C-alpha atoms as one frame of an Amber mdcrd trajectory, in Angstrom:
protein
  -0.594  -0.063  -0.063   2.768   2.558   0.897   4.652   1.724  -2.996   6.915
   4.448  -3.982   4.566   5.556  -6.230   1.253   6.335  -3.777   1.055   9.859
  -2.496  -0.944   9.884   1.126  -2.570  13.503   2.015  -4.551  14.450   4.790
  -7.384  16.315   3.631  -8.937  18.917   6.565 -10.717  22.271   6.161 -12.131
  25.144   8.550 -10.254  24.301  11.481 -11.179  27.722  13.070  -8.169  27.977
  15.715  -9.177  30.590  18.480 -13.346  30.175  17.991 -14.921  30.780  22.039
 -10.982  30.639  23.255 -12.388  33.068  26.577 -15.096  30.387  27.059 -14.183
  28.239  30.113 -15.745  25.095  28.920 -15.173  24.907  25.239 -11.730  27.395
  25.482  -9.271  24.677  24.201 -12.141  22.774  21.740  -9.990  23.830  18.603
  -6.594  23.935  19.808  -7.533  19.622  20.930  -8.886  19.054  17.821  -6.265
  20.425  16.254  -3.033  18.757  18.460  -5.462  15.620  16.742  -5.572  16.419
  13.286  -1.880  16.387  13.106  -1.189  13.444  15.012  -3.004  11.969  12.172
  -0.859  12.950  10.264   2.737  11.478  11.842   0.709   8.564  12.811  -0.724
   7.629   8.619   2.682   8.691   7.634   1.392  11.231   5.301   3.301  13.224
   2.286   1.519  16.029   2.765  -1.749  17.908   4.767  -3.571  20.055   2.695
  -6.158  22.266   4.577  -8.732  24.164   2.787  -8.885  27.697   4.560 -10.058
  28.734   7.830  -7.760  27.585   9.804  -7.851  30.899  12.341 -11.376  31.590
  13.134 -10.253  35.478  13.853  -8.429  38.012  11.330  -6.226  38.886  13.336
  -5.651  35.655  15.483  -4.825  36.017  19.680  -1.398  35.568  20.649  -2.517
  32.841  22.950  -4.028  31.519  19.242  -1.007  31.781  17.358   0.931  29.805
  20.251  -0.802  26.678  20.465  -0.687  26.308  16.274   3.069  27.386  16.146
   3.621  24.999  19.120   1.235  21.824  17.347   2.947  22.437  13.598   6.213
  22.661  15.166   5.953  19.668  17.680   4.462  16.544  14.406   5.691  18.750
  11.322   9.294  18.988  12.029  11.700  16.400  12.127  14.621  14.106  10.021
  11.725  11.794   8.253  12.776  12.087   4.908  10.294  13.511   2.688  10.108
  11.179  -1.202   8.246  13.066  -3.174   8.962  16.514  -5.767   7.673  19.761
  -6.857   8.398  20.099 -11.069   6.538  24.009 -10.782   8.270  26.982 -11.189
   7.971  28.042  -7.273   8.162  31.573  -7.697   4.928  31.769  -9.477   3.528
  28.835  -7.198   4.969  31.310  -3.892   5.053  34.379  -5.915   3.875  36.160
  -2.948   6.066  35.145   0.210   9.294  36.676   0.658  10.888  32.909   0.669
   9.484  31.821  -2.521   9.911  28.040  -2.184   8.487  24.893  -0.642   9.277
  24.866   2.754  10.759  21.097   3.118  13.670  22.813   0.254  14.503  25.842
   2.728  18.506  24.556   4.428  17.177  26.209   7.662  14.510  24.423   8.185
  14.105  20.389   8.528  10.744  19.653   7.554   9.229  16.276   7.807   5.627
  16.704   6.878   4.779  20.055   4.803   1.019  21.501   4.877   0.106  23.667
   1.984  -3.146  25.644   2.815  -5.272  28.280   1.072  -6.921  31.062   3.212
 -10.249  31.012   4.049 -13.160  34.095   4.364 -12.080  34.132   8.005  -8.235
  34.075   7.971  -8.197  36.029   4.250  -5.345  38.754   3.702  -6.404  42.274
   4.341  -4.982  45.729   5.017  -2.279  47.732   3.320   0.112  45.273   2.931
  -2.493  41.762   1.860  -0.904  40.003   4.358  -2.943  37.726   6.633  -2.260
  34.576   9.790  -1.209  32.322   7.364   1.749  34.816   5.581   2.868  34.875
   9.417   3.401  30.996   9.700   4.308  30.497   5.311   7.392  33.526   6.806
   8.275  30.659   9.630   8.444  28.066   7.103   5.702  26.710   9.113   3.135
  26.522   5.871   3.118  26.504   2.133   0.165  28.895   1.388  -0.909  28.482
  -2.128  -3.912  29.799  -4.447  -3.483  33.590  -3.506  -4.293  36.102  -6.324
  -3.898  39.579  -6.066  -6.001  40.604  -9.573 -10.143  41.182  -8.873 -10.314
  41.070 -12.684  -8.692  38.045 -13.884  -7.858  34.694 -11.752  -4.824  32.837
 -13.607  -4.167  29.638 -11.255  -1.081  27.940 -11.989  -1.131  24.629 -10.162
   2.083  23.450  -7.894   3.009  20.176  -9.659   4.142  16.868  -7.673   5.951
  13.577  -8.395   6.259  10.578  -6.565   7.492   7.986  -7.737   5.602   7.548
 -10.989   2.786   9.245  -9.555   2.238  13.449 -11.058  -0.497  15.405  -9.211
  -1.268  18.969 -10.079  -2.502  20.821  -7.057  -4.856  24.155  -8.159  -5.908
  26.368  -5.167  -8.582  29.774  -5.311  -7.915  31.220  -1.708 -11.272  32.487
  -0.912 -12.703  35.747  -2.835 -16.214  37.276  -2.802 -18.654  35.134  -3.850
 -20.305  37.909  -6.230 -17.147  38.982  -7.640 -15.710  34.957  -8.445 -19.173
  34.175 -10.098 -18.927  37.432 -11.748 -15.423  36.184 -13.124 -16.307  33.067
 -14.176 -19.238  34.022 -16.144 -17.468  37.288 -17.949 -14.620  33.462 -18.271
 -11.677  35.894 -16.959 -11.006  32.290 -14.941  -8.028  30.591 -16.060  -6.619
  27.071 -15.129  -3.090  26.693 -16.414  -2.682  23.115 -16.997   0.827  21.391
 -17.826   1.762  21.121 -21.903   4.071  18.329 -21.879   1.458  14.755 -21.122
  -1.586  17.426 -20.270  -3.877  14.222 -19.289  -1.074  12.039 -17.413  -1.691
  14.285 -14.528  -4.264  13.521 -11.616  -5.984  16.912 -10.909  -6.551  18.187
  -7.815  -8.398  21.511  -6.845  -9.433  22.948  -3.098 -11.708  26.211  -2.961
 -13.318  28.002  -0.085 -16.383  29.494  -1.390 -19.996  28.957  -0.892 -21.259
  25.054  -2.114 -25.026  25.835  -1.190 -26.950  28.786  -2.996 -27.796  31.574
  -1.055 -29.193  34.564  -3.517 -29.096  34.724  -7.189 -24.761  34.753  -7.580
 -23.775  34.533  -3.676 -21.992  30.895  -4.187 -20.122  28.858  -7.046 -22.234
  26.252  -8.705 -19.860  23.248  -9.319 -20.703  23.416 -13.210 -18.407  26.903
 -13.433 -14.895  24.244 -12.473 -13.500  22.876 -15.771 -14.076  19.345 -16.437
 -10.805  18.290 -16.407 -10.450  18.013 -12.881 -10.290  15.257 -11.079 -11.409
  15.372  -7.024 -12.423  19.145  -5.467 -11.817  19.734  -2.014 -14.402  22.294
  -0.902 -14.067  24.206   2.243 -16.000  27.078   3.691 -19.558  24.292   4.302
 -18.934  22.916   7.967 -21.536  20.269   7.126 -18.962  17.107   7.159 -20.217
  15.233   3.853 -17.187  13.924   2.981 -18.134  10.677   0.589 -16.872  12.143
  -2.758 -19.947  13.063  -4.603 -19.590  12.703  -8.560 -20.535  15.351 -10.480
 -22.353  13.933 -13.920 -21.863  16.682 -15.717 -18.629  17.601 -15.280 -17.517
  14.371 -14.358 -15.478  14.841 -11.536 -15.683  13.793  -7.748 -16.677  16.493
  -4.634 -15.560  15.891  -1.585 -16.632  18.638   1.168 -14.686  17.785   4.856
 -16.634  20.220   7.138 -15.695  21.805   9.623 -13.517  20.031  12.809 -15.524
  22.642  14.705 -18.511  23.234  15.871 -19.818  26.978  15.338 -23.426  27.182
  15.526 -26.128  25.299  16.672 -27.161  24.080  13.184 -28.306  20.779  12.219
 -25.351  20.996   9.635 -22.786  20.858  12.302 -24.434  18.076  14.204 -23.518
  15.557  11.371 -20.370  13.046  12.792 -17.002  14.961  11.931 -14.033  13.458
   9.582 -11.081  14.421   8.170  -9.688  12.823   5.334  -6.941  10.067   4.130
  -6.490  10.791   0.438  -4.399   8.089  -1.221  -3.607   8.928  -5.504  -1.739
   6.690  -7.336  -1.619   7.344 -10.889  -4.989   8.652 -12.289  -7.233   6.603
  -9.486  -7.423   7.400  -6.362  -8.983   5.703  -2.890 -10.360   8.500  -0.130
 -10.836   6.945   3.697 -13.064   8.907   6.710 -11.376   9.617  10.099 -13.208
  10.055  12.384 -11.979  12.688  14.932 -12.774  11.858  18.217 -12.417  15.280
  20.568 -14.838  16.117  19.069 -17.220  18.009  21.660 -20.983  16.330  21.269
 -23.610  18.227  19.735 -27.463  17.291  20.074 -30.206  18.994  18.329 -33.784
  18.848  18.033 -37.175  20.285  17.381 -40.056  20.508  18.569 -43.710  21.678
  18.084 -46.123  22.140  20.800 -49.410  22.310  18.609 -48.948  19.003  17.156
 -48.903  17.519  21.170 -52.580  18.715  22.487 -53.171  15.646  24.772 -50.466
  17.324  27.269 -51.692  20.917  26.726 -53.276  23.845  25.048 -52.701  27.273
  25.301 -56.630  27.944  26.995 -55.582  25.171  30.205 -54.595  26.633  33.525
 -50.625  26.383  34.142 -50.191  25.269  30.625 -46.036  27.431  30.793 -45.857
  25.056  33.593 -46.277  22.181  31.588 -44.408  23.249  29.040 -41.532  23.612
  30.306 -41.438  20.258  31.648 -42.349  19.060  28.252 -38.985  20.940  27.589
 -36.900  19.341  30.782 -38.013  16.259  29.651 -36.588  15.970  25.912 -33.040
  17.323  27.442 -32.751  14.640  29.779 -32.982  12.291  26.805 -30.865  14.475
  24.841 -27.932  14.209  27.921 -28.921  11.124  28.461 -27.855   9.533  24.711
 -24.800  11.701  25.002 -23.679   9.982  28.144 -24.172   6.232  26.273 -22.422
   7.833  23.150 -19.456   9.020  25.135 -18.436   5.472  27.067 -15.567   3.923
  26.591 -14.139   7.118  24.743 -12.053   9.404  27.084 -11.216  12.024  24.326
 -14.961  12.933  23.664 -15.186  16.000  26.030 -17.320  15.796  28.741 -19.955
  18.478  28.566 -22.220  17.685  25.305 -23.490  21.180  23.136 -26.993  20.495
  23.928 -30.416  22.104  21.697 -34.007  22.752  21.611 -35.766  24.310  19.257
 -39.020  25.126  20.080 -41.946  25.894  17.924 -44.527  27.790  20.035 -47.091
  28.778  17.124 -50.702  28.683  17.787 -51.103  30.451  20.704 -47.864  28.929
  23.288 -46.373  31.811  25.047 -42.289  31.667  25.580 -40.873  31.242  29.407
 -37.940  32.643  31.032 -34.843  30.572  28.710 -32.162  31.677  31.218 -34.167
  30.195  35.032 -34.786  27.342  32.474 -30.807  27.017  31.618 -30.197  27.052
  35.498 -31.106  23.522  35.855 -28.240  22.114  33.099 -25.583  24.712  34.048
 -23.508  21.530  35.165 -24.193  19.701  32.919 -23.713  20.639  29.585 -21.448
  23.068  27.569 -23.755  26.010  26.533 -26.289  26.532  29.244 -27.197  30.184
  27.471 -28.689  29.070  24.670 -30.094  25.239  25.057 -33.488  26.880  24.181
 -34.455  28.528  20.604 -38.022  29.647  20.563 -38.954  29.788  16.903 -42.803
  30.490  15.643 -44.061  30.700  12.249 -46.135  33.741  10.751 -49.455  33.181
  10.086 -50.341  33.810   7.010 -52.503  37.009   6.186 -56.000  36.235   4.689
 -57.247  39.207   1.836 -53.714  41.261   2.017 -51.940  41.995  -0.855 -48.994
  43.859  -0.599 -48.314  46.366  -3.258 -44.728  46.753  -3.801 -41.632  45.755
  -6.179 -40.807  41.531  -5.660 -36.904  41.664  -5.974 -36.683  38.598  -4.705
 -38.742  36.812  -8.181 -36.641  39.133 -10.214 -33.943  37.512  -9.045 -35.412
  33.758  -8.924 -35.476  33.820 -12.718 -32.891  31.184 -13.887 -29.376  32.525
 -13.523 -29.364  33.231 -17.483 -31.921  35.217 -17.306 -30.980  37.431 -14.369
 -27.353  38.018 -16.007 -29.591  39.372 -19.014 -31.673  41.597 -16.471 -30.778
  45.211 -17.856 -30.453  47.677 -14.449 -33.123  49.991 -17.136 -35.862  47.340
 -17.025 -35.494  47.024 -13.286 -36.109  51.058 -12.989 -38.781  50.818 -15.117
 -40.327  47.917 -13.517 -39.768  49.108 -10.025 -41.775  52.241 -10.549 -44.482
  50.777 -12.217 -45.339  48.899  -8.687 -44.404  51.976  -6.403 -47.225  53.773
  -4.550 -48.123  56.937  -5.644 -45.723  59.368  -3.819 -42.765  57.990  -4.892
 -44.133  58.005  -8.506 -42.141  60.139 -11.021 -43.491  63.664 -11.525 -41.500
  65.378 -14.307 -39.304  62.271 -16.106 -40.248  59.153 -17.516 -39.553  55.399
 -16.274 -37.674  54.552 -18.964 -35.940  58.192 -19.082 -34.414  57.864 -15.468
 -34.052  54.266 -16.791 -31.390  54.790 -19.405 -29.642  57.407 -17.428 -28.996
  55.006 -14.060 -28.295  52.469 -16.542 -25.495  54.828 -17.870 -24.628  55.428
 -14.451 -24.242  52.029 -13.486 -22.473  50.335 -16.843 -20.333  54.129 -18.204
 -20.038  55.542 -14.800 -21.704  58.390 -16.068 -21.648  60.208 -12.303 -24.141
  63.189 -13.622 -26.045  61.432 -15.463 -29.241  61.634 -13.484 -28.557  64.957
 -12.547 -28.299  66.622 -15.773 -31.213  64.365 -16.496 -33.360  66.272 -14.058
 -32.008  69.470 -14.625 -32.122  69.520 -18.651 -36.038  68.162 -17.619 -36.661
  71.007 -15.076 -35.808  73.810 -17.361 -37.824  72.391 -20.167 -40.766  71.864
 -18.106 -40.491  75.170 -16.759 -40.081  76.648 -20.521 -43.568  74.702 -21.427
 -45.052  75.896 -18.376 -44.209  79.760 -19.203 -45.426  78.566 -22.878 -48.915
  77.612 -21.932 -49.397  80.460 -19.238 -50.900  77.957 -16.642 -52.961  79.367
 -14.050 -50.853  79.562 -10.819 -52.779  76.540  -8.857 -50.895  73.296  -7.738
 -53.597  71.017  -8.805 -53.245  72.945 -12.985 -49.896  72.877 -12.601 -49.654
  69.381 -11.749 -52.019  68.012 -14.405 -50.214  70.020 -16.713 -46.866  68.806
 -15.790 -48.543  64.898 -16.023 -49.521  65.629 -19.770 -46.694  67.236 -20.563
 -44.906  64.278 -19.271 -46.749  61.393 -21.036 -46.976  63.371 -24.271 -42.906
  61.908 -24.386 -43.832  58.692 -22.991 -41.955  56.469 -26.269 -40.659  58.475
 -28.755 -37.920  59.622 -30.689 -37.701  62.851 -28.369 -37.282  60.523 -24.881
 -34.208  59.404 -26.221 -33.304  62.558 -27.502 -33.364  64.311 -23.641 -31.393
  61.691 -22.577 -28.633  61.538 -24.913 -28.738  65.569 -23.857 -28.248  64.993
 -20.267 -25.421  61.976 -21.474 -24.019  64.994 -23.390 -23.748  67.075 -20.450
 -23.091  65.086 -18.121 -19.913  64.182 -20.194 -18.841  67.913 -20.426 -19.271
  68.432 -16.711 -16.924  64.904 -16.202 -13.857  66.548 -18.876 -14.129  69.949
 -16.794 -13.734  68.712 -14.208 -11.197  66.326 -15.163  -8.994  69.888 -16.812
  -9.167  71.571 -13.775  -7.705  68.313 -12.070  -4.761  68.173 -14.178  -3.888
  72.023 -14.010  -3.925  71.242 -10.119  -1.003  68.466 -10.436   1.076  70.463
 -12.911   1.349  74.015 -10.592   4.768  72.345  -9.274   7.305  72.220 -11.015
   9.211  69.409  -9.600   8.566  65.932  -9.990   7.265  64.149  -7.543   8.234
  60.595  -5.958   6.255  57.530  -6.517   6.976  54.561  -4.297   6.066  52.000
  -6.485   5.975  48.084  -4.369   6.959  44.820  -6.189   5.065  41.581  -7.008
   8.223  40.212  -6.877  10.364  38.459  -3.556  12.375  40.293  -2.248  14.511
  37.312  -0.929  15.239  35.850  -4.568  16.241  31.513  -4.182  19.363  30.555
  -4.599  20.238  29.165  -8.562  20.868  25.372  -7.278  19.489  24.648  -3.682
  20.829  21.632  -1.399  18.755  20.046   1.554  22.264  19.145   3.244  20.799
  15.620   3.114  20.691  12.920   0.869  17.171  11.500   1.883  15.250  14.635
   0.628  13.414  14.832  -2.868  14.594  17.371  -5.171  13.060  20.382  -7.043
  12.899  22.882  -9.514  12.493  26.368  -7.882  12.653  29.571  -8.659  12.857
  30.905 -12.391  16.231  28.430 -14.053  17.317  29.152 -17.514  15.251  28.979
 -20.747  17.921  26.856 -22.192  16.766  24.002 -19.428  14.531  21.103 -20.553
  13.695  20.454 -17.023  10.926  23.427 -16.905   7.288  22.598 -17.442   5.457
  24.486 -19.743   1.577  25.447 -18.698  -1.163  25.572 -21.499  -3.847  28.187
 -20.765  -7.154  26.294 -20.360 -10.095  28.106 -20.687 -13.692  26.670 -20.134
 -14.604  27.959 -23.907 -11.837  26.464 -25.303 -12.653  22.935 -23.509 -16.559
  23.166 -24.686 -15.418  22.987 -27.274 -13.393  19.918 -27.636 -15.855  18.094
 -25.471 -18.489  18.834 -28.528 -15.796  17.734 -30.578 -15.479  14.141 -28.860
 -18.785  14.198 -27.940 -19.027  10.216 -29.677 -16.004   9.116 -27.996 -17.857
  10.246 -24.712 -21.066   8.231 -25.339 -19.117   5.360 -25.365 -17.982   5.756
 -22.038 -20.590   6.277 -20.018 -21.157   2.837 -18.836 -17.262   2.151 -17.773
 -16.244   2.292 -14.711 -15.931   5.822 -13.013 -12.553   7.174 -11.521 -11.357
   5.044  -9.515 -12.794   6.149  -6.295 -13.392   4.065  -3.440 -14.348   4.834
  -0.274 -13.496   3.164   3.421 -14.497   3.719   6.717 -13.011   1.220   8.139
 -12.426  -1.564   5.582  -8.737  -2.477   4.940  -6.850  -0.567   2.016  -7.936
  -1.795  -1.597  -5.538  -0.008  -3.863  -7.023   1.795  -6.438 -10.102  -0.184
  -7.549 -11.726   0.620 -10.633 -10.172   2.802 -13.984 -10.979   6.627 -14.855
 -13.832   6.644 -17.692 -12.516   7.731 -21.488 -13.129  12.034 -21.164 -16.258
  13.922 -22.943
């Protein structure tokens, strides 16, 4: 099983070191579990550890959190154990943001036995003028290899870390956390490119780490799996805390997705109640096997929902002392969960003594809530969360014969993605005013004219388009009223303005007004720019402009030696162009892949009946080396 061609990788995500570190009961939970995770890496003799983001819970971890993290990593990741895989890619590209742009185990000043590769998450993402994060501190200390970072907000070019062990080669891709809406838009606009090795393109096992919303939280507030390239073999998905570590095959893209979930319970929700695991991934050639490893130091969590109206035989809102009966009922449910926790904890000394308990009570139907703090006092010495055991919820009753007027933005955004992307701001403005109340209707402008002005403001950043349109329309309306010599009463003036506005709807005059406003806005902007340029040219002395270089200040030596013959070799840094050992990359964009997939549709149809990509999922069974074979791609 541990042959020279097999990669062994420990996979974990969302460790959230430092979560509730000041809590008297749960303060050390994250540190104890992190110690267990790294101990598993040593016991299973993995080649490296792969983390999927959110190693820290806070963007600026406390000194205690940082100290505990460095203590555990130094304890388990340093030593004389030889590393027998090598890096083939240009490390100056893979770790370009680092002052030491090479993998840590090749640094002659460090003695690394288990390398750790990690992307950053949304909790520990780079911030500030220097764009640093807590993982960069660990990277500078030589404890972590931080990859998958991008400085550009306009395009994303993902260059893989190329690893080789014997005859097995892995292309490790990664994207650190990016705001979901921005990354969604970049995918839609074909601004995300995944580079592929030009040499033997299909001979690599393509492993991708991402830290984004997987479940849909809005029209663009997530990343659909279909956005990812179909040449990938396995996607490790971070950020989602529910443990779904069993690889799931995406039938459209033909890759597998594993979602390890978090290693600490950060919210009392049903998804966090699923048993927590980390994964032991074995890769040999193009075949893989993922074994799930249950974590023993996780604090138990039990959650239950009860609806009071579903128990009319026990109590009803009209009964006297109904609140006392409801309290007794809730206490009985909490006792049942505590008894179940005690039974499951027997024989496992690593599990914390006090469990997390959450009882969600639906009191719809006329019931009233009671004092939760007084109720919780009964369990203060038996649970880890005595302050929030109970959570009362109530479903809103539907109001009959009441129909709210107004624009339903959720209905607009509920359209399929392709339709949402085609919606214009002009259409949204028009629909808003059509459904708006009378007191917020337009008086001078038409809906179409206002919509076009807003469209110019959004699409072309014509900041003065709306203001100039209003000024221009006001001038025309005043001139019209003077020519008509309207009676100076409010009712007459309003009536004339309304008729004047309606007479221009859907006419060429309406378009001409918008164009005139845009011309005025551009002229106003040009005048502002010329004044600003004149101000800049007042000084005759040249200004000193500091340019911050993206290049690392510390360059890698031409030849690096580990000082021990047992270490793997690597080609780090930018070598001479004459070297035939450099690995060239081929840009792989989504449009090209789709054309390829269309041209190969006949071959793909024949391969559907073949076995899947050699994925085997084990619980406790003995490892069966690499079943099945990868199907022919479409």
